[in-house]
MOPAC internal coordinates of N, CA, C and O (Angstrom, degrees):
PM7 1SCF
backbone

  N    0.0000 0     0.00 0     0.00 0    0    0    0
  C    1.4255 1     0.00 0     0.00 0    1    0    0
  C    1.5297 1   107.75 1     0.00 0    2    1    0
  O    1.2310 1   120.55 1   -49.01 1    3    2    1
  N    1.3021 1   116.55 1   130.99 1    3    2    1
  C    1.4682 1   123.77 1   177.99 1    5    3    2
  C    1.5313 1   107.56 1  -136.65 1    6    5    3
  O    1.2310 1   121.21 1   -47.18 1    7    6    5
  N    1.3405 1   115.29 1   132.82 1    7    6    5
  C    1.4449 1   121.25 1  -178.41 1    9    7    6
  C    1.5318 1   110.27 1  -128.56 1   10    9    7
  O    1.2310 1   121.26 1   -16.33 1   11   10    9
  N    1.3318 1   115.19 1   163.67 1   11   10    9
  C    1.4842 1   121.56 1   177.31 1   13   11   10
  C    1.4809 1   106.22 1  -137.05 1   14   13   11
  O    1.2310 1   120.83 1   -44.75 1   15   14   13
  N    1.3460 1   116.02 1   135.25 1   15   14   13
  C    1.4879 1   120.38 1   178.86 1   17   15   14
  C    1.5364 1   109.97 1   -76.61 1   18   17   15
  O    1.2310 1   121.43 1   -18.05 1   19   18   17
  N    1.3046 1   114.88 1   161.95 1   19   18   17
  C    1.4809 1   120.77 1   176.18 1   21   19   18
  C    1.5171 1   111.59 1   -59.95 1   22   21   19
  O    1.2310 1   119.78 1   141.03 1   23   22   21
  N    1.3057 1   118.02 1   -38.97 1   23   22   21
  C    1.4693 1   121.50 1   180.00 1   25   23   22
  C    1.5283 1   110.71 1   -62.86 1   26   25   23
  O    1.2310 1   119.87 1   136.38 1   27   26   25
  N    1.3414 1   117.85 1   -43.62 1   27   26   25
  C    1.4386 1   121.69 1   179.46 1   29   27   26
  C    1.5349 1   110.62 1   -66.61 1   30   29   27
  O    1.2310 1   120.27 1   138.93 1   31   30   29
  N    1.3473 1   117.09 1   -41.07 1   31   30   29
  C    1.4730 1   119.88 1   179.24 1   33   31   30
  C    1.5372 1   111.01 1   -63.41 1   34   33   31
  O    1.2310 1   120.05 1   141.71 1   35   34   33
  N    1.3144 1   117.51 1   -38.29 1   35   34   33
  C    1.4579 1   119.72 1   178.13 1   37   35   34
  C    1.5438 1   111.21 1   -60.69 1   38   37   35
  O    1.2310 1   120.37 1   132.33 1   39   38   37
  N    1.3104 1   116.89 1   -47.67 1   39   38   37
  C    1.4709 1   121.23 1  -179.54 1   41   39   38
  C    1.5145 1   110.56 1   -64.69 1   42   41   39
  O    1.2310 1   120.31 1   136.99 1   43   42   41
  N    1.3316 1   117.01 1   -43.01 1   43   42   41
  C    1.4770 1   120.14 1  -179.66 1   45   43   42
  C    1.5280 1   110.74 1   -64.88 1   46   45   43
  O    1.2310 1   120.88 1   138.71 1   47   46   45
  N    1.3295 1   115.93 1   -41.29 1   47   46   45
  C    1.4864 1   119.99 1   179.64 1   49   47   46
  C    1.5428 1   109.87 1   -63.19 1   50   49   47
  O    1.2310 1   120.41 1   139.80 1   51   50   49
  N    1.3029 1   116.82 1   -40.20 1   51   50   49
  C    1.4773 1   120.06 1   178.03 1   53   51   50
  C    1.5342 1   111.99 1   -65.43 1   54   53   51
  O    1.2310 1   120.80 1   140.67 1   55   54   53
  N    1.3141 1   116.07 1   -39.33 1   55   54   53
  C    1.4669 1   120.55 1   178.93 1   57   55   54
  C    1.5409 1   110.79 1   -65.14 1   58   57   55
  O    1.2310 1   120.57 1   138.81 1   59   58   57
  N    1.3152 1   116.52 1   -41.19 1   59   58   57
  C    1.4600 1   121.36 1   178.55 1   61   59   58
  C    1.5358 1   109.37 1   -64.08 1   62   61   59
  O    1.2310 1   120.53 1   132.39 1   63   62   61
  N    1.3184 1   116.59 1   -47.61 1   63   62   61
  C    1.4987 1   120.32 1  -179.79 1   65   63   62
  C    1.5041 1   111.66 1   -59.79 1   66   65   63
  O    1.2310 1   120.27 1   143.77 1   67   66   65
  N    1.3112 1   117.09 1   -36.23 1   67   66   65
  C    1.4834 1   121.39 1  -179.90 1   69   67   66
  C    1.5092 1   111.51 1   -69.29 1   70   69   67
  O    1.2310 1   119.15 1   148.40 1   71   70   69
  N    1.3256 1   119.22 1   -31.60 1   71   70   69
  C    1.4601 1   123.01 1  -175.74 1   73   71   70
  C    1.5232 1   113.63 1   -92.09 1   74   73   71
  O    1.2310 1   119.99 1   159.52 1   75   74   73
  N    1.3234 1   117.62 1   -20.48 1   75   74   73
  C    1.4549 1   120.60 1  -178.96 1   77   75   74
  C    1.5162 1   111.70 1   -66.15 1   78   77   75
  O    1.2310 1   120.60 1   -48.19 1   79   78   77
  N    1.3530 1   116.45 1   131.81 1   79   78   77
  C    1.4340 1   118.72 1   178.20 1   81   79   78
  C    1.5218 1   112.81 1   -86.99 1   82   81   79
  O    1.2310 1   119.92 1   158.81 1   83   82   81
  N    1.3194 1   117.75 1   -21.19 1   83   82   81
  C    1.4598 1   123.00 1   173.83 1   85   83   82
  C    1.5279 1   109.28 1  -154.06 1   86   85   83
  O    1.2310 1   120.73 1   -14.77 1   87   86   85
  N    1.3062 1   116.21 1   165.23 1   87   86   85
  C    1.4719 1   121.42 1  -176.26 1   89   87   86
  C    1.4966 1   113.76 1   -66.70 1   90   89   87
  O    1.2310 1   120.34 1   156.70 1   91   90   89
  N    1.3514 1   116.96 1   -23.30 1   91   90   89
  C    1.4651 1   120.56 1  -178.35 1   93   91   90
  C    1.5355 1   112.88 1   -82.13 1   94   93   91
  O    1.2310 1   120.67 1   162.64 1   95   94   93
  N    1.3387 1   116.33 1   -17.36 1   95   94   93
  C    1.4419 1   120.40 1  -179.53 1   97   95   94
  C    1.5304 1   110.29 1   -72.52 1   98   97   95
  O    1.2310 1   121.13 1   -46.64 1   99   98   97
  N    1.3317 1   115.44 1   133.36 1   99   98   97
  C    1.4573 1   121.04 1   179.59 1  101   99   98
  C    1.5397 1   107.70 1  -105.48 1  102  101   99
  O    1.2310 1   121.57 1   -51.74 1  103  102  101
  N    1.3292 1   114.61 1   128.26 1  103  102  101
  C    1.4465 1   119.15 1   175.86 1  105  103  102
  C    1.5511 1   109.24 1  -122.33 1  106  105  103
  O    1.2310 1   120.98 1   -37.46 1  107  106  105
  N    1.3032 1   115.74 1   142.54 1  107  106  105
  C    1.4417 1   123.39 1   179.32 1  109  107  106
  C    1.5432 1   108.01 1  -113.19 1  110  109  107
  O    1.2310 1   121.21 1   -24.95 1  111  110  109
  N    1.3106 1   115.29 1   155.05 1  111  110  109
  C    1.4630 1   121.30 1   172.51 1  113  111  110
  C    1.5321 1   107.36 1  -101.41 1  114  113  111
  O    1.2310 1   120.86 1   -56.27 1  115  114  113
  N    1.3210 1   115.95 1   123.73 1  115  114  113
  C    1.4761 1   119.61 1   177.89 1  117  115  114
  C    1.5144 1   108.28 1  -100.43 1  118  117  115
  O    1.2310 1   121.47 1   -49.96 1  119  118  117
  N    1.3495 1   114.80 1   130.04 1  119  118  117
  C    1.4592 1   121.05 1   172.57 1  121  119  118
  C    1.5233 1   108.29 1  -107.69 1  122  121  119
  O    1.2310 1   121.27 1   -45.56 1  123  122  121
  N    1.3032 1   115.17 1   134.44 1  123  122  121
  C    1.4623 1   119.57 1   174.87 1  125  123  122
  C    1.5196 1   107.10 1  -150.63 1  126  125  123
  O    1.2310 1   122.17 1    -8.90 1  127  126  125
  N    1.3437 1   113.45 1   171.10 1  127  126  125
  C    1.4588 1   119.37 1   178.12 1  129  127  126
  C    1.5089 1   109.14 1  -115.33 1  130  129  127
  O    1.2310 1   121.53 1   -45.57 1  131  130  129
  N    1.3183 1   114.68 1   134.43 1  131  130  129
  C    1.4612 1   121.21 1   173.08 1  133  131  130
  C    1.5170 1   109.59 1  -113.77 1  134  133  131
  O    1.2310 1   121.04 1   -14.79 1  135  134  133
  N    1.2988 1   115.63 1   165.21 1  135  134  133
  C    1.4559 1   119.93 1   178.65 1  137  135  134
  C    1.5349 1   108.67 1  -108.99 1  138  137  135
  O    1.2310 1   122.19 1   -53.82 1  139  138  137
  N    1.3401 1   113.42 1   126.18 1  139  138  137
  C    1.4690 1   120.23 1   179.24 1  141  139  138
  C    1.4928 1   110.29 1  -123.51 1  142  141  139
  O    1.2310 1   120.33 1     9.23 1  143  142  141
  N    1.2974 1   116.97 1  -170.77 1  143  142  141
  C    1.4711 1   122.10 1  -179.22 1  145  143  142
  C    1.5013 1   110.42 1   -62.68 1  146  145  143
  O    1.2310 1   119.58 1   146.32 1  147  146  145
  N    1.3140 1   118.40 1   -33.68 1  147  146  145
  C    1.4602 1   120.90 1  -178.47 1  149  147  146
  C    1.5231 1   114.14 1   -92.77 1  150  149  147
  O    1.2310 1   119.81 1  -171.22 1  151  150  149
  N    1.3193 1   117.97 1     8.78 1  151  150  149
  C    1.4457 1   121.17 1  -178.95 1  153  151  150
  C    1.5222 1   109.91 1   108.40 1  154  153  151
  O    1.2310 1   120.07 1    24.31 1  155  154  153
  N    1.3515 1   117.47 1  -155.69 1  155  154  153
  C    1.4619 1   120.46 1  -178.28 1  157  155  154
  C    1.5267 1   113.09 1   -61.96 1  158  157  155
  O    1.2310 1   120.62 1   -40.07 1  159  158  157
  N    1.3108 1   116.43 1   139.93 1  159  158  157
  C    1.4239 1   121.27 1  -179.43 1  161  159  158
  C    1.5269 1   109.55 1  -129.41 1  162  161  159
  O    1.2310 1   120.22 1   -44.74 1  163  162  161
  N    1.3096 1   117.19 1   135.26 1  163  162  161
  C    1.4744 1   122.48 1   178.89 1  165  163  162
  C    1.5000 1   109.77 1   -70.58 1  166  165  163
  O    1.2310 1   120.33 1   -48.53 1  167  166  165
  N    1.3440 1   116.98 1   131.47 1  167  166  165
  C    1.4743 1   120.89 1   175.63 1  169  167  166
  C    1.5233 1   108.11 1  -122.04 1  170  169  167
  O    1.2310 1   121.02 1   -42.00 1  171  170  169
  N    1.3388 1   115.66 1   138.00 1  171  170  169
  C    1.4514 1   122.43 1   176.41 1  173  171  170
  C    1.5213 1   108.53 1  -126.56 1  174  173  171
  O    1.2310 1   120.63 1   -40.16 1  175  174  173
  N    1.3279 1   116.40 1   139.84 1  175  174  173
  C    1.4420 1   121.15 1   176.18 1  177  175  174
  C    1.5138 1   108.93 1  -150.10 1  178  177  175
  O    1.2310 1   120.44 1   -17.06 1  179  178  177
  N    1.3309 1   116.77 1   162.94 1  179  178  177
  C    1.4551 1   121.70 1   177.54 1  181  179  178
  C    1.5277 1   109.21 1  -101.70 1  182  181  179
  O    1.2310 1   120.15 1   -43.67 1  183  182  181
  N    1.3006 1   117.32 1   136.33 1  183  182  181
  C    1.4570 1   125.01 1  -176.40 1  185  183  182
  C    1.5249 1   109.49 1  -127.47 1  186  185  183
  O    1.2310 1   120.34 1   -31.55 1  187  186  185
  N    1.3221 1   116.96 1   148.45 1  187  186  185
  C    1.4639 1   121.19 1   176.45 1  189  187  186
  C    1.5065 1   113.19 1   -83.82 1  190  189  187
  O    1.2310 1   119.51 1   156.06 1  191  190  189
  N    1.3168 1   118.54 1   -23.94 1  191  190  189
  C    1.4654 1   120.78 1   178.96 1  193  191  190
  C    1.4987 1   111.55 1  -158.19 1  194  193  191
  O    1.2310 1   120.40 1   -23.34 1  195  194  193
  N    1.3408 1   116.85 1   156.66 1  195  194  193
  C    1.4682 1   120.15 1   176.72 1  197  195  194
  C    1.5450 1   109.18 1   -70.61 1  198  197  195
  O    1.2310 1   121.91 1   -21.47 1  199  198  197
  N    1.3302 1   113.94 1   158.53 1  199  198  197
  C    1.4815 1   119.72 1   171.44 1  201  199  198
  C    1.5275 1   108.74 1  -111.93 1  202  201  199
  O    1.2310 1   120.44 1    -9.13 1  203  202  201
  N    1.2922 1   116.76 1   170.87 1  203  202  201
  C    1.4554 1   121.96 1   179.31 1  205  203  202
  C    1.5101 1   109.63 1   -59.47 1  206  205  203
  O    1.2310 1   120.75 1   -49.49 1  207  206  205
  N    1.3235 1   116.17 1   130.51 1  207  206  205
  C    1.4636 1   121.17 1  -179.27 1  209  207  206
  C    1.5087 1   114.34 1    95.90 1  210  209  207
  O    1.2310 1   119.91 1   174.99 1  211  210  209
  N    1.3499 1   117.77 1    -5.01 1  211  210  209
  C    1.4666 1   121.79 1   177.15 1  213  211  210
  C    1.5109 1   111.48 1   -76.86 1  214  213  211
  O    1.2310 1   121.81 1   -38.81 1  215  214  213
  N    1.3288 1   114.14 1   141.19 1  215  214  213
  C    1.4676 1   122.47 1   166.84 1  217  215  214
  C    1.4895 1   106.40 1  -100.41 1  218  217  215
  O    1.2310 1   120.00 1   -44.65 1  219  218  217
  N    1.3305 1   117.61 1   135.35 1  219  218  217
  C    1.4543 1   120.76 1   179.12 1  221  219  218
  C    1.5312 1   107.22 1  -107.19 1  222  221  219
  O    1.2310 1   121.14 1   -55.82 1  223  222  221
  N    1.3213 1   115.42 1   124.18 1  223  222  221
  C    1.4731 1   122.19 1   179.13 1  225  223  222
  C    1.5320 1   106.47 1  -113.47 1  226  225  223
  O    1.2310 1   121.08 1   -65.40 1  227  226  225
  N    1.3374 1   115.55 1   114.60 1  227  226  225
  C    1.4658 1   121.23 1  -175.71 1  229  227  226
  C    1.5448 1   110.14 1   -95.37 1  230  229  227
  O    1.2310 1   120.92 1   -53.08 1  231  230  229
  N    1.3310 1   115.85 1   126.92 1  231  230  229
  C    1.4406 1   123.50 1   176.88 1  233  231  230
  C    1.5197 1   107.21 1  -133.41 1  234  233  231
  O    1.2310 1   120.05 1   -67.04 1  235  234  233
  N    1.3142 1   117.52 1   112.96 1  235  234  233
  C    1.4809 1   122.70 1  -179.96 1  237  235  234
  C    1.5354 1   109.02 1    47.00 1  238  237  235
  O    1.2310 1   119.93 1    65.65 1  239  238  237
  N    1.3192 1   117.74 1  -114.35 1  239  238  237
  C    1.4834 1   121.27 1  -177.76 1  241  239  238
  C    1.5130 1   112.15 1   -99.42 1  242  241  239
  O    1.2310 1   119.87 1  -171.76 1  243  242  241
  N    1.3228 1   117.86 1     8.24 1  243  242  241
  C    1.4678 1   121.25 1  -176.09 1  245  243  242
  C    1.5236 1   109.17 1  -117.70 1  246  245  243
  O    1.2310 1   121.29 1   -55.69 1  247  246  245
  N    1.3230 1   115.13 1   124.31 1  247  246  245
  C    1.4723 1   121.37 1   174.66 1  249  247  246
  C    1.5291 1   107.84 1  -105.38 1  250  249  247
  O    1.2310 1   120.66 1   -55.68 1  251  250  249
  N    1.3384 1   116.35 1   124.32 1  251  250  249
  C    1.4582 1   121.67 1  -177.74 1  253  251  250
  C    1.5269 1   109.45 1  -106.86 1  254  253  251
  O    1.2310 1   121.23 1   -48.78 1  255  254  253
  N    1.3071 1   115.26 1   131.22 1  255  254  253
  C    1.4681 1   121.42 1   175.60 1  257  255  254
  C    1.5085 1   111.16 1   -99.85 1  258  257  255
  O    1.2310 1   121.23 1   -49.03 1  259  258  257
  N    1.3099 1   115.25 1   130.97 1  259  258  257
  C    1.4665 1   121.68 1   172.91 1  261  259  258
  C    1.5221 1   107.19 1  -132.52 1  262  261  259
  O    1.2310 1   120.68 1   -58.55 1  263  262  261
  N    1.3143 1   116.31 1   121.45 1  263  262  261
  C    1.4699 1   119.04 1  -178.98 1  265  263  262
  C    1.5232 1   107.93 1   -71.29 1  266  265  263
  O    1.2310 1   121.82 1   -33.58 1  267  266  265
  N    1.3394 1   114.13 1   146.42 1  267  266  265
  C    1.4642 1   119.51 1  -177.23 1  269  267  266
  C    1.5453 1   111.55 1   -58.26 1  270  269  267
  O    1.2310 1   119.18 1   152.49 1  271  270  269
  N    1.3115 1   119.18 1   -27.51 1  271  270  269
  C    1.4634 1   120.98 1   178.16 1  273  271  270
  C    1.5346 1   112.46 1   -72.51 1  274  273  271
  O    1.2310 1   120.06 1   158.13 1  275  274  273
  N    1.3192 1   117.50 1   -21.87 1  275  274  273
  C    1.4675 1   121.87 1  -178.88 1  277  275  274
  C    1.5424 1   112.86 1  -100.76 1  278  277  275
  O    1.2310 1   120.80 1   171.56 1  279  278  277
  N    1.3286 1   116.07 1    -8.44 1  279  278  277
  C    1.4775 1   116.64 1  -170.40 1  281  279  278
  C    1.5193 1   113.30 1   -62.25 1  282  281  279
  O    1.2310 1   119.72 1   152.33 1  283  282  281
  N    1.3208 1   118.13 1   -27.67 1  283  282  281
  C    1.4835 1   120.21 1  -179.39 1  285  283  282
  C    1.5155 1   110.87 1   -59.60 1  286  285  283
  O    1.2310 1   119.58 1   153.14 1  287  286  285
  N    1.3682 1   118.41 1   -26.86 1  287  286  285
  C    1.4673 1   122.04 1   177.99 1  289  287  286
  C    1.5326 1   110.94 1   -74.04 1  290  289  287
  O    1.2310 1   120.39 1   154.08 1  291  290  289
  N    1.3098 1   116.87 1   -25.92 1  291  290  289
  C    1.4847 1   121.12 1  -171.91 1  293  291  290
  C    1.5249 1   113.96 1  -107.00 1  294  293  291
  O    1.2310 1   120.29 1   171.09 1  295  294  293
  N    1.3462 1   117.05 1    -8.91 1  295  294  293
  C    1.4442 1   120.13 1  -179.93 1  297  295  294
  C    1.5358 1   108.79 1   -67.25 1  298  297  295
  O    1.2310 1   120.29 1   -45.18 1  299  298  297
  N    1.3027 1   117.05 1   134.82 1  299  298  297
  C    1.4513 1   123.95 1  -179.28 1  301  299  298
  C    1.5182 1   111.60 1    62.15 1  302  301  299
  O    1.2310 1   120.59 1  -141.10 1  303  302  301
  N    1.3509 1   116.48 1    38.90 1  303  302  301
  C    1.4395 1   120.62 1   174.66 1  305  303  302
  C    1.5234 1   110.26 1  -130.26 1  306  305  303
  O    1.2310 1   121.58 1   -12.13 1  307  306  305
  N    1.3237 1   114.58 1   167.87 1  307  306  305
  C    1.4611 1   122.72 1   177.03 1  309  307  306
  C    1.5133 1   106.20 1  -132.95 1  310  309  307
  O    1.2310 1   121.43 1   -51.28 1  311  310  309
  N    1.3737 1   114.87 1   128.72 1  311  310  309
  C    1.4587 1   120.19 1   175.68 1  313  311  310
  C    1.5192 1   108.46 1   -84.98 1  314  313  311
  O    1.2310 1   121.28 1   -52.13 1  315  314  313
  N    1.3126 1   115.15 1   127.87 1  315  314  313
  C    1.4743 1   121.32 1  -177.59 1  317  315  314
  C    1.5578 1   108.54 1  -127.82 1  318  317  315
  O    1.2310 1   121.30 1   -20.40 1  319  318  317
  N    1.3153 1   115.12 1   159.60 1  319  318  317
  C    1.4435 1   122.44 1   176.12 1  321  319  318
  C    1.5158 1   107.91 1  -125.23 1  322  321  319
  O    1.2310 1   120.08 1   -60.64 1  323  322  321
  N    1.3148 1   117.45 1   119.36 1  323  322  321
  C    1.4621 1   121.01 1  -176.78 1  325  323  322
  C    1.5357 1   110.46 1  -124.16 1  326  325  323
  O    1.2310 1   120.71 1   -22.65 1  327  326  325
  N    1.3045 1   116.25 1   157.35 1  327  326  325
  C    1.4542 1   121.83 1   174.28 1  329  327  326
  C    1.5138 1   107.45 1  -117.82 1  330  329  327
  O    1.2310 1   121.45 1   -39.64 1  331  330  329
  N    1.3730 1   114.84 1   140.36 1  331  330  329
  C    1.4355 1   118.73 1   177.30 1  333  331  330
  C    1.5206 1   110.84 1   -85.43 1  334  333  331
  O    1.2310 1   118.79 1     5.22 1  335  334  333
  N    1.3005 1   119.91 1  -174.78 1  335  334  333
  C    1.4574 1   121.98 1  -175.09 1  337  335  334
  C    1.5121 1   112.82 1   -65.72 1  338  337  335
  O    1.2310 1   120.19 1   159.60 1  339  338  337
  N    1.3411 1   117.24 1   -20.40 1  339  338  337
  C    1.4608 1   121.28 1   177.52 1  341  339  338
  C    1.4974 1   113.23 1   -91.19 1  342  341  339
  O    1.2310 1   120.45 1  -179.83 1  343  342  341
  N    1.3458 1   116.75 1     0.17 1  343  342  341
  C    1.4663 1   121.38 1   177.22 1  345  343  342
  C    1.5192 1   113.94 1    86.70 1  346  345  343
  O    1.2310 1   120.38 1  -172.64 1  347  346  345
  N    1.3190 1   116.88 1     7.36 1  347  346  345
  C    1.4524 1   119.86 1   176.84 1  349  347  346
  C    1.5363 1   109.03 1   -82.91 1  350  349  347
  O    1.2310 1   120.69 1   -51.57 1  351  350  349
  N    1.3362 1   116.29 1   128.43 1  351  350  349
  C    1.4489 1   120.35 1  -177.31 1  353  351  350
  C    1.4965 1   114.00 1   -98.30 1  354  353  351
  O    1.2310 1   121.30 1   -25.94 1  355  354  353
  N    1.3132 1   115.12 1   154.06 1  355  354  353
  C    1.4657 1   120.36 1   175.13 1  357  355  354
  C    1.5308 1   110.39 1  -155.59 1  358  357  355
  O    1.2310 1   121.66 1   -25.80 1  359  358  357
  N    1.3180 1   114.43 1   154.20 1  359  358  357
  C    1.4579 1   120.44 1   176.47 1  361  359  358
  C    1.5400 1   108.02 1   -87.82 1  362  361  359
  O    1.2310 1   121.41 1   -33.59 1  363  362  361
  N    1.3205 1   114.91 1   146.41 1  363  362  361
  C    1.4607 1   119.42 1   174.67 1  365  363  362
  C    1.4979 1   109.21 1  -144.36 1  366  365  363
  O    1.2310 1   120.59 1   -25.24 1  367  366  365
  N    1.3287 1   116.48 1   154.76 1  367  366  365
  C    1.4484 1   123.90 1   174.79 1  369  367  366
  C    1.5026 1   109.57 1  -100.58 1  370  369  367
  O    1.2310 1   120.68 1   -48.72 1  371  370  369
  N    1.3153 1   116.31 1   131.28 1  371  370  369
  C    1.4598 1   122.58 1   177.19 1  373  371  370
  C    1.5273 1   109.40 1  -116.52 1  374  373  371
  O    1.2310 1   120.86 1   -45.00 1  375  374  373
  N    1.3001 1   115.96 1   135.00 1  375  374  373
  C    1.4781 1   120.53 1   176.23 1  377  375  374
  C    1.5251 1   109.31 1   -71.29 1  378  377  375
  O    1.2310 1   120.52 1   -42.30 1  379  378  377
  N    1.3160 1   116.62 1   137.70 1  379  378  377
  C    1.4838 1   119.19 1   174.54 1  381  379  378
  C    1.4998 1   110.51 1  -127.81 1  382  381  379
  O    1.2310 1   120.10 1   180.00 1  383  382  381

């Protein structure tokens, strides 16, 4: 089970709209995990199409791609978008 909050969907939808060159172009949000100095790090990117092994999770106007090799990081989580006291926003994964 993977969920996305309304706040995260709003930010993702805005990012897609900003990158689309025309209304017919379809863009997907890819979620993956990278390894950094502090351990696993959430990575987001925009893609034009799924690749073999991708799972497509549809939320309103946003389709999220998660490759089957990465899904164990996202199972039983919720993607959220929060702002700190200075107004800087970031995505985070919450266990559910």
